[in-house]
N, C-alpha and C positions, 0 to 999 in steps of 0.2 A: 567393972572394978579393976580386973587384971589389966585391961587395956589402958586404963588411966594410970595405973602404977608403972607399967612398962614405959609409958610415954614420958614419965618424969625422969627416967634413968638415962644418962648420956649414952647414946647408941654407938658406942665405940666397937662393940662386938658385932661381927657379921651375923652371927646366929640370932642375936637379939633383934637386929634390924629385920631379918626374915620373919621372925615370929610376929613382930608388930605388923608387918605387911599382911601376913596371913590373917591375923585377927581383924584387921580393917576390912578385908574382903568378906570374912564371915559376918561381921556386923552389918555390912551393907547388904548382904544377901538376906539377912533377917529383916532389915528395914524394907526390903522389897516383898515381904510377906511370903517368903519361901520357907515352908516348914520342913519339907523333906526333899531336898534337891536330888536329882537323879544321880546315880553313881558316876556317870561320865562327867557330870558337872563337878562333883567332889574331886574326881581324879584331876580335873583341870586346875582346881585350887591347889591340890597337893603338888601338882607339877611345878609350881613356883619354886619349891625347895630344890628340885632337881636343876631347874634352869639357873638359879642363883648360886648353886654350889655351896651349901652350908658348910662351914668350917674354914679355918684359915684366918689370917689377919685381915683387917679392914683395908680396902683398896683406895680410900680417899674419897674426896667429894665428887669427883667425876663418876666414880662407880656408883655412888649413891643416886646421882641424877639418872644414870642409865637404868638402875634398878627401879626407880620410881616410874620411869617411862614404860618399862616392861610391865609393871603392876597395872598401870592405867590401861595398856593395850589388852592385857589378860582379862581384866575386869570387864572391859567393853565387849570382848568376845563372849564371856560367860553371860552377860546380860542379853546379848543378841540371841544366843542359843536358847535362853530361858523364854524370851519373847516368842521365838519360833515355835517352841514346844507348846506354849499356852494358847497362842492365837492363830497359828498357821501363818504361812507367808508365801508369796509368789517367789519360790526359790530360783526359778529361771531368771526373773527380772533382777533379783538380788545378785545372783552370780554374774550376770552381764555387767551390772553396775560395779561390782568388785573388780572384774577384769579390766573395765575401762579405767577405774581409779588406779589399778596397779600399773597400767600402761603410762598413765600420766606421771606417776611417781618415778617410774623408770626413766622416762624422758627427762624429767626435771633433774634427776640424779646425774644424768649424763650431760647435763647442760645443753640439751638439744631443744629446738623449737618444735612444738607439736605440729605435725603436718595436718592441715584441715582435710577431712574426708571429702571424697569427690561429690557427695550428695549435699554437703553444706553450702548454704547460700549466704554470702557475706554482704552486709550493708554498712555504710559509714555511720558514725555516731549521729551526724546531723539527720540522716534519713530515718534512723530509728526514732529519734526524738520527735521528728515531725509526723511520724506515723500515728494516726488516730487510734487510741486504745478502744478495743471492742471486746465484748464479753465472749468467752470461750465456753463451749458446751461439750460434755463428754458424749461421744457418739460411737456407734458400731457401724463401720463403713463396709459395705458389701462390694466385693471386687471380683473380677475375673481376669485371667491373663494367660498368654502363651509363653512358656518358659524358654523357648528356643533363643539362644544368644545371650541369655542371662545366667549369672552365677548363683542361681537360687533365689529364694524369696527374701531372706533376711539381709538387712543392711550390712555392707562391707566397705571398709574404709577406702579400698583401692580397686574394687571390682564393680562392674555394672550389675545391679540387682533390681528386682521388682520394687521393693520398698524404697530404694534410692530414687527411682523415677517417680514413684507416687509422692514422696516427700517434696521433691522439686515442683511437682504439679500443684500440690497444696499451697506452697509458698507463692507460686506464680499466680494462682487464682485468688489469693487473698484469704484463704482459709486458715493460714498460719501467719502470724504477725512477723514483721521484719526482726523484731527483737528475739524471736524464737526460731529464726530461720537457719541458725547455725548448728542446732542440736535437736534431734528428734525426741530426746529424753525430756526436754522442756514441755513437750506436748503429750508426754506419757504414752508413747506409741507402743502397742503390744499386738503381736499377730496371733491369730488362732492356730494356724498350722503352718509350719515351715516346710518348704519343699526343696528338693535337691535341684542342682543346676539342670536346666533343660526340661524340668517337669512342669506340666501345665496345671491350671486350675480354672474350672468353669465358675466355681463359687468359693470364695474365701472371705474371712472377716478380719479386720483390724480394728482395734479400739484406740482412741486418742481424743484429745481436746481440740476442737476446731471452731472457727468462727463461721457460723452458718446463717447469719442474718440475710444474706443474699438469696433470694428464691431460685436463682439460676446457678447456684454454686456448683452443683453436680456437672452441669454442662460446661462451665468454665474450667473445671478440673479436667474433664475429658478432652477439652480443646488443647490442653497442654500435655497430653499423653500420646504415645504412639498407638496405632490401631491394635497393637498386641496387648494393651492393658486397658481395661474399662472399669469405671466405677458405676455400679448399678444403682446405688442409693445409700441412704444411711438412716439410722433410727436413734433417737435420743435414749440415753440410758442414765442410770444413777451414777454418781461421781466415783464410786468404788468399782465400777464394772471393769472386768478384765476379760478380753476375748479368749485368752488361753485358759484361764481358770474356770470360766463359766461353761465352756463347751463340753457337752456330754460325750460326743463321739464324732467320727469322721467317716465319710463314704468316698472311696476311691474307685476309679475305673481303670482297667488295663486293657488295651487293645493289642491283640496278638494275631499274626497270620496263622492260618490253620496248618501251613506246611511246617511250622515249628514243632508239630507233634508227629511228624514222620520219623520212622526209626533211623538210626545211624546207617550210613552206607555200609553194606556188608564187607567192603574192602577197607574201611577205615579201622583205626586201632580199636576204638570203642566197640564198633559193630562186631569185629572178629573176636574180641575178648569176651563180650557178653555171651556170645553163642558157645564159646569154649567152656566158660565157667558153668553155663546151664547144663552142658553135657556132663561135666565133672560132678555137678550136684544132682544129676539124674532128674533134671527139671526141663529137659529139652522140649518135651511134648507140651508142658505148661507154657514155656516161653513162646513156642510157635503158636499156641492157641491165643495168647494175649496179643500177638502181632498178626492174627489171621486176616483182618480186614485190610491190612496194608502189605500183605506178604508178596504181592506181585508188583508193587509199585516200582521198585528199583530195576527188576528184570525188564519191565515194559519201558522204563525210561532209557535203559541201555540200548534196547532194540530200536526205539523210535528216535531218540535224540542223539545218543552218543555214537552208536555204531557207524552211522553215515559219515561223521566227522573223522573218526579214526581211520576208516577205509580210505579217506581222501588224503591222509597225512603221508608225508615221506616216511618210508619204513625205517629210516635211520634215526628219526627222532621220536617215533611212536613209543618205544620203551621208556624214554626219558619223560615223556608227557605223563604216562601212567604212573611212573615212580613219583613224580612231583605231586600228583593228585592224592594218592592213597597208599603209598608204600610206607608202612609204619615200622618196618623191620630194618630199613636201610638208612644210611646217612642221607641227609638232605642233598638234593641235587643243586650244585652251584653252577650258575651260568653267568656269563658276562653280558650285562644288559645296559642299554643306554638310559639316559635320563630323559623322562618324558615331560612334556609341558604340563604344568599343574592345571588341574581342572576342579573348579569349586564343587562341581556336582559329583565328583568321584573321590573325595578325599578319604573316605572311610571304606571303600570297596577293596579291602585288603585281600579278599578271597578271589578277586578278579585278576590277580597277578601272581606270578610265581614267587616273587620276593616275599610277599606277605606270608604265604604258606611255609616257605623256608624258614622265616623268622620264628614262627610258632613251633615248628619241628625242632629247630636248633635249640630254642629255649627249653623245650620239653626234655631234650637229651641232657641238658645241664641241670635238670631238677627244678626249674622255675615253675611255680604253681600255675594252673590253667588260667585263672582269672587274670593274673599278672601278665601271663604270656599274651593273652588275647588283647588286653588293653594296651600293653606295651607295643604290640603290633600296630594297633590303631594309631597311637601317638607317633610311632616311628614313621608311619606312612605320611602323617600330617607334616611332621618336622622335616622330612626329606625334601619337601617342596620348597622350604624356606630359601635354599640357596639359589633357586631360580627367580626369586622376587627381584624387582627393580631396586636399585640402590636406595631410592627415596622411600621404599616400603620396608626396609629392613629395620627392625626394632631393637636388635641386640646392640650392646655398647661396643662390641668388638668390630673393628674395621675389616672390610674385605680387602685382602691384599692380592687376591688372584682374580683374573677375569671370570665372568660367569660362563660355564661351559655350555656349548650349544647342544640342543637335544639331538639324540641319535635315533636312528630307526630301530624299532623293536626287532628282535631276532625272530626267526620262524618258530622257535620253541615258545617264546613269549606269546606270540599270536595264537598258537595252537592251544595253549593253556587257557588263555582268555576266552577263546571260542568255546572250549569244552565247559568252562565254568558258566558262561552265559547260557549254554544249553541246559545245564543243571538247574539254573535259576528259572528258566522258562518252564521246565518240567514241574518244579515246585509250585510255581504260580498257577499252573493248570490243575493242581490237586484240589479236590473237594472232599471235605471230611465225611467219614462214614458215621451214621447215627450211633453205632456201637462205640466208636472211638469218642464221640462227643459225650456219651454217657459215662465213659471211663474218666473223662476230664472232670465232669461234675462230681462224680464219686470221690475223686482225689481232692477237689476243692472242699468238699464237706468234711474232710479230716481235720480242717483247721478250726472248726466251730468249737466254742467253749474257751476255757482258760488253759493255756499251755505255756511251757517254758520255751521261749524262742531265742535262746542264747546262740544257737547256730545260725540264726537268720539276721544277725547284725554283727557289729565289730565291738571289741573290747568289753564283752560280757562273758561271764562264766556261768556254769550251771548253777552255782550257789547264789548267784546274784538275784535278789528278789525282784529287781526292776526288769528282769528278762521275762517275767510272766505278763502276758497280755491277753485280753479278752476279745474274741472275734464273735460277732453277733450273726453274721451271714457272709457267705461267699458264693455268689450265684453267677452262672454263665448264661448269657442270652441264648436261647435255643435256636434262634434264627440268625445264621451268619449273614454278613453283608459282603458284597463283592465290589471292590474298588480297584480300578486299573487292572482288571483280570486277576486280582489276588483276593482270596477269601479271608475274611477277618472274623474273629470272635471277640465279643465284649464280655469281660468278667468284672463284676462289681463286688467289692469287699467293704463290709461295714464293721468297723472296730472301734473300741474305746480310744485307743491311741496306738501309734506305731513308732518303731525305732528306725534308726538309720538303715536304709536299704532293705528293710524288712519285707515290704510288699514285692519288690522286684525279686527277692530271693524266694518268696513264697510261690510266685508265678513260675520262676525258673524250676523249682523243685517239682511242681506239678507237671510241667512240660517234660522234664527229664524222666520222671516216673512213667509217664504214658509212652513216650517215644522209646524208652529202653525196655519196655515190656516187663516191668516188675510189678508186684502187687502194690496197691496204693497204701497198704498198711505200713509200707516203708517210711511214710511220712511220720508215723507215730514214733518210729525209732529215733528221729531227729530231735525229739523232745527230751531224750535221755541225757545222761552225763557224757556220753561219747562225743568227741569233737568230730564234726562232719563238715567237710568243705563244700559249701554251696555257692556256685557262681551266681551273680546277680544278672537278671535279664536286662536287655537294653532299656535305658530310661525313656526312650522315645515314646513308648506306648502308655506311659503312666500319666494320669491326671486326677487331681482332686475334684470330685464332683461338687461336694458341699459339706460343710460342718453342720452338726446338729445341736440345737439349743433347747431341747424339749423341757428340761427342768426349769430353765429361766423363763421360757414362754408360758409354762403352765402355772408357775407360782410367783416368781420374782417380778415378772413384768406387770402382773396385776397389782402386787403390793406397792410398787413404785409408780403406778399409773403410766407405764411406758408401753409403746407398741412392741409386738413380738418381732423377733429377728427371724424372718422367713424370706426365702428366695422365690416363692411362688409368684409374686406380683411381677417379677422380672423374667419369667420363664420364656417368653417369646424372644426377648432380646438375647438371653443366654443361649438358647438353642441356635440362633443364627450365628452368634459369636463362636460357639463350639464348632459348628460346621465350617465356618470360614477360617478361623485362626488356629484351631486345634486339630480337628479331624483331617482337614485337607493338608495341613502341614505335616502331620504324621504320615499320611499316605504318600505325600510327595517325597518326603525324605526316605521312606522305605523303597520307593520306586527308583530313586537315583543312587542311594548309597547301600541298600540291601543290608542293614545292620543285623537283622535277625538271621539271615542266611550266613553272614560272616561269623556271627557269634556261635551258632550251633555247629557249623562246619569246623571251626577251630577247636571247639570242645571235643568233637568226635575224633579229631586227629591228634589230640594231646596225649603223649605217651606217659601216663602216670596211673598209679593205682588209687589215687584219691577219689575218683568217681565210681569205683567198683562196688560201693555200697548199693548201687543200682542193679547189681547182678543178682543172680539167684542165691548167692551165698550171703548177701547183705553186708553189714558193716565189717564182719571179720575179713572179708575179701580185701579191704583197704589196707590191712596189715601184712599182706603177703607181698613178696618181692616179685611182682608179675610184670613190671614195666621197665623199659630201658631207662636207666638213669634215675630210677625212683625205687625207694625201699619202703613204701608205705608212708603213713602219716605218723611220725614219731613226735615225742614231746619236744616242743620248741621249734619244730619244723614250720616253715612258712606255709600258710594256707591261702585259699583264694581271697580271703578278706584282706591279707597283707598287701601293702603298697598299691592299693586300689587307686585309680586315677582320680576319683572324686570323693575320697574319704574325708576331705576337708570341707566338703559341702555340708549344708545343714541337713538334719534328718527331716522326715516328713512332718512329724508332730513334736519332736523333742522328747 
């Protein structure tokens, strides 16, 4: 009645107009059978008063139209939130759709033409009209892939991704019609687990609508894919199936060489500092006991591998070589070196050259966090080779105005450093893990079981963020190491409900740091607390998704809808052959040529910062001491290893 009365009054007053709008929304909420809206929905309604600014004279017809548009938008948002609360929603799919719509509006507002993504396949109107319409079926497609050379799993407008290649293969094989070939959303594509760039998967699942009449459709799809990506098969599902929402959990495997668990070199910054703090904390005996099985490794390495090289060096450069390797108390050694020919097999071997170590030490002195220093060192090594590329290979828009310099002969100092570091790598490859150390690794992995707060194991999460809590069902190390190319490897498998960005790599890194630094594995429990702890993420090379798990769907829903279970067992033979050929051998080959694990841990050991001193006998309080050159601990707002990471824009493992 009040609404009808106010509607008859000329709405010349801004206050009356606002009241009428508010009443309209309340009436429509009642019509939606909402008897007790949530407080945040009521606040959204009341927010209209603030946005429209009650009071003042009427602003004219134009203002009325703008107010009506705001009202419609606000009501639409409220209805959307009510629907989400009542029925649940695939929030990730909704957010992606909203982001895509926002991009389209932005491009339209700027008067620009939307650039087609690289995975879109365009056909003429005549080709689309002549294409015979065929029925589409919702299916769960089981796939495997090697992530090397790809920018992750998820579609990217301008980068090469696994889904991009898969979508193109579906179109080429006729599994997606020409009318839908320009946009994967038309086929309702959803992935089960997103993986970072360079991360592999022996088994993953995507759900979408495909044309599956052809009995040879799987073979035709694979014929249009590179050997790095395989489609194992598919299963029919109900129309509302979502690979992301129905998945119960995921199983990942991480392969890591056993030499990653060796202690820091006693002459490195971290090695010297850990021993010093252990002595201050009166824990030197305990520290030595935890390193007992590897206590003689470095002395034997020096005697067998390093001493003969040093004795053969010119006495004039011997001190410079030692300073370049492990002098943490002096300024980096600067030498004048020539430009070497780029080698595709050694683009990331930064620890094999003096300049790589100098860069890490220089950045450490300036207070740059360890992860950023290590990865910046990698990228600098890669980019430094660009200027030697032929002119037709240069991709930058800037023109080269100077001739390409000719490579110079490396100096004797450079050669000596390379020779010594090659000797250290040989010694590490010859290492075979002791059973006691392997037991310590498994004990540390077990600290992850259960539900914990992993805000320190990802980015942009705080301790109070509820989404930082994750459930780990198991984390098991294979008791039998494998030896490939004279290097001993361990396989660690983690089974969790879901994972955040970089979480698994940081979990593995934390275990490796705990074991190699000789601190109690209970230190892992400290990382679940409110203190901010900087955790470097281990190389992505060793990570692969083994398979997602659909137990709930297989036990209940598959039977209800009369569909087959989603299982990888029937493809086990093909998957094992693919893992060995495209994943394992690729991992071993890249470690043999680039030594990313050696580079990563050596750079960490020589980074002059107190951020990693939570691994010492004093624990987290040690990170707040000014014990490092150019570092005063981890203060509020200070950059951590998470910041400026080279692949933070990549997608998380599972979202």
